[in-house]
C-alpha positions as CSV (number, residue, x, y, z in Angstrom):
1,M,0.1,0.0,-0.4
2,P,1.3,3.3,-0.8
3,D,2.3,5.6,2.1
4,S,-0.6,8.0,1.5
5,I,-3.5,5.2,1.2
6,A,-1.9,3.8,4.5
7,S,-2.1,7.0,6.1
8,E,-5.8,7.5,5.0
9,H,-6.6,4.3,6.6
10,A,-4.8,5.0,9.8
11,A,-6.8,8.2,9.6
12,G,-10.0,6.3,9.2
13,E,-9.5,4.2,11.4
14,R,-8.4,7.0,14.7
15,A,-11.9,8.7,13.3
16,S,-14.1,5.6,13.6
17,W,-12.3,4.9,17.0
18,F,-13.2,8.7,18.1
19,K,-16.6,8.0,17.0
20,V,-17.0,4.8,19.0
21,I,-15.2,6.4,22.2
22,T,-17.6,9.5,21.7
23,A,-20.6,6.9,22.0
24,V,-19.4,5.3,25.1
25,S,-19.1,8.7,26.8
26,D,-22.5,9.8,25.5
27,W,-23.9,6.3,27.0
28,W,-22.1,6.7,30.0
29,G,-23.0,10.3,30.9
30,K,-26.7,9.6,30.3
31,G,-26.7,6.5,32.6
32,V,-25.0,9.0,35.1
33,F,-28.0,11.2,34.9
34,V,-30.6,8.1,34.9
35,F,-29.1,7.2,38.1
36,L,-28.6,10.7,40.1
37,T,-32.4,11.4,39.4
38,A,-33.0,7.5,40.5
39,S,-31.2,8.9,44.4
40,I,-32.9,11.9,44.2
41,L,-36.3,10.0,43.8
42,L,-35.0,7.3,46.4
43,L,-34.6,10.4,48.6
44,G,-38.2,11.0,49.1
45,I,-39.2,7.1,49.3
46,G,-36.2,6.0,51.6
47,R,-35.4,2.6,50.9
48,F,-36.4,0.2,48.6
49,S,-36.5,-3.8,49.5
50,F,-36.5,-6.2,46.8
51,S,-37.2,-9.0,49.2
52,A,-38.2,-9.9,52.8
53,N,-34.9,-10.5,54.2
54,G,-34.2,-6.7,53.6
55,T,-32.2,-7.0,50.1
56,G,-32.5,-3.5,48.3
57,L,-31.4,0.4,47.5
58,S,-31.4,3.4,49.4
59,A,-30.7,6.7,48.0
60,W,-27.2,6.7,49.6
61,S,-25.6,3.2,47.9
62,V,-26.9,4.7,44.7
63,S,-25.4,7.9,44.9
64,R,-22.3,6.7,46.2
65,T,-21.9,4.5,43.0
66,T,-23.1,6.7,40.8
67,F,-20.4,9.4,42.0
68,F,-17.5,6.9,41.3
69,F,-18.9,6.4,37.8
70,L,-19.2,10.3,37.5
71,V,-15.4,10.2,38.6
72,D,-14.7,7.2,36.4
73,L,-16.2,9.0,33.5
74,E,-14.5,12.8,34.0
75,T,-10.9,10.8,34.3
76,S,-11.9,9.1,31.2
77,A,-12.4,12.4,29.6
78,L,-8.9,13.7,30.3
79,V,-7.0,10.6,28.6
80,P,-6.4,11.6,25.0
């Protein structure tokens, strides 16, 4: 392959990876927003139990997990 074609191919691969990374980042950000909204809703209703043995979710557990996902999103945005 001539150098110009190879460089165009490499640029195309970089562009496609950029699109994938952007799509994943957008999806991740929307998920963080949904779970932040869920933690706000749980503040109003308290603990949500799944079964009689006490397994469930609280606003604290959802917001704590969401915070770490948000930190991960922001950290990955810093990586070139």
